[in-house]
C-alpha positions, 0 to 999 in steps of 0.5 A: 470448626466454624472458621473451618466452615467459613473458610471452606464456603469462602474457597467454593465460592472462589471456585465457582467464580473461577469457573464463571470466569472460564466461561466468558469469551475468549476475546472481546466483542467488537462493535463498529459503526454502521458503514465500517465493514467494506468487503463482504468477507468481513461479514459473517452473514449474507448481507450485501454491501451497498456501492457508493461510487465516487464522482469522476474527476472528468465530469468537472473538467472542460470538455473542449480540453479533452483529447483521445487517449492515443494522442498522449500515448503516441506523444514523444519524449517530453523533457523533465527536470533532471534529463541529461542531454548532449548539445552540439553546435556546428563549428563550435570548439566545445565552447558551447557543445557539451553535455547539460542537465536540465535543472529543477526548474526546468531550464538549461543553462549554457555559458553566455546564452543565459537560461532557457526553458525546456521543460515539457518540450520534445528533443526537436522543440528543445533544439529549435529553442536553444538555436533561436537563443543562440542566434539572438545572442550573435553566438552561431550563424543563422544555419539549419540544423546548427544546433543538434540536441541528443538525449542521454539520460531519461531522468525520474519525474514527479506526478500527482496520484489521487483517488482510489490508491493507498498513498495518494499524493506527489510520487516520483516515476522512473527514479534510477538508482546510481548504478544505473545512472552511472552506466548512462553518464558514461555512455557516449551514445545517445537515447534512453528509454526509461520505462519507469516513466509509466502511468503504472509505475506512477500508481505503484508509487502511490501505493497501488490501486485500492480494491474499489478502484475503477481501473477502466476510467483512470483520468489522466491530465497534462497541462490544460489537456486531459483523457480517460485511460482503460488500464483494465487490461494490465489487470486481466492480461487482455491488452497492454495499455500503458502510458508515458508520463511527463513532469506535472501529470496529474492522475486520478483513479475514480473509486467504484464504492465496491470491493473487487476481490480480483484487484487484490493481487500483485500485479502491475498496479498493485504493490507486490507485499503488505506490512501486517502488524501481529501480536500473538501473546497466547499460550504457549507463546509469552511474547511475539518473540517466542511466537516467532513473530518477526520482520519477515513474518509481518511482510506478506504478499499482497492478497493474503488472507486472515487465515494465512496471516494467522498461520504466519502469527503461529496462532494456528495448530498446537495443543487440543486444549488451546482449540478455539482460539479467537482471532481479531482483525484491526482494519480501516475502510479506505473508502470512508476512513472508518476503522473496522475490528473483526472477531473470528474463531480460528477453528470454525473458520478451518472447519467451515465449508463457507470458510472463504466467505468469512476469511477477509483479505489483509490490507496495508497496515492491518493489525492481527491480535490472537487470544487464548481458548476458554479452555486456557482461560479456565486453566488460568482461572483455576491456577489463580485459584491455586495460588490463592488457596495455598495460603488459605488452606495453611491458615485452615490447618494452623486453625484446626491445630490450635483447636 
């Protein structure tokens, strides 16, 4: 009977280890460096996060180059690479007159006249420059209004956006598709209003403003001139203050250093949706495919919170045995680029009256992972024990028969 007793003790030991294993936490406990959390909802206590606003670029710009915002707001259309225009020369029989496009260097090329730089000029300034060139080459007589230029197509422009946006860098504002451009080029009439060549469009092209953006202190630089623009009216709807941009403009959005939930929603300065990475391998879902996680599931409206994202990942509801599942949110602090990992008990969030305070907003490229509950871990542990006990019990029975 000794072998039987030893095996019995061994099986009991396995059972105890299985229970202990099942009692372990269903998800790892994350450790974040100081300063990683940047929105209050990422904290489970009432700790107040300190704000660290960035120094505005305006402090380093020459004060003598400052202009009032309305001066640039009322600035007329300035020509940029890609703009299409109709040039008409009095007395010309289609030798000089015709439709022209400003090349990528900002120059216009007319046969017999050579190259003339028109980038950044108004239509009237461009007509005067072309007139002077044609007169200098003896191609036209020195008459007033001998050259007339009309804009046919206003193309997209290249600008640089920096500061509190999700994807800072060079962007295109007012770019049009082939269908829209075809309708313009076939239009014999003059004139075009490209509403996409605006400050708000350029900011959205750079990923939109972050929740820490100072929208009332946006800096716009055009050549040597610069100004401050208050875009807060585009957020609360109190006033419409957008501005036309031109090729080579530089836009800087300072950071307040603080998270502002009012900026986390689709709008004129933010993107409509975000991509969130999801993983749900908890029972009964053995894979993301069986959890119905696909392209449409991971594309969420901007302003979605963690709980809504977990519902989209099929991590909420189901068997009571799988209650108290854990969720991990992997995000990044865009202010200091530190990663932050948040651990939440899903059912605790659902039942808590303070759920809004501990329910973080999802940011672009965040990741969500779901873990099984302790009960499911307990079940798996005993399943493992059963697999091990089966051969052991058979060996005990053979040993007893042999004795």
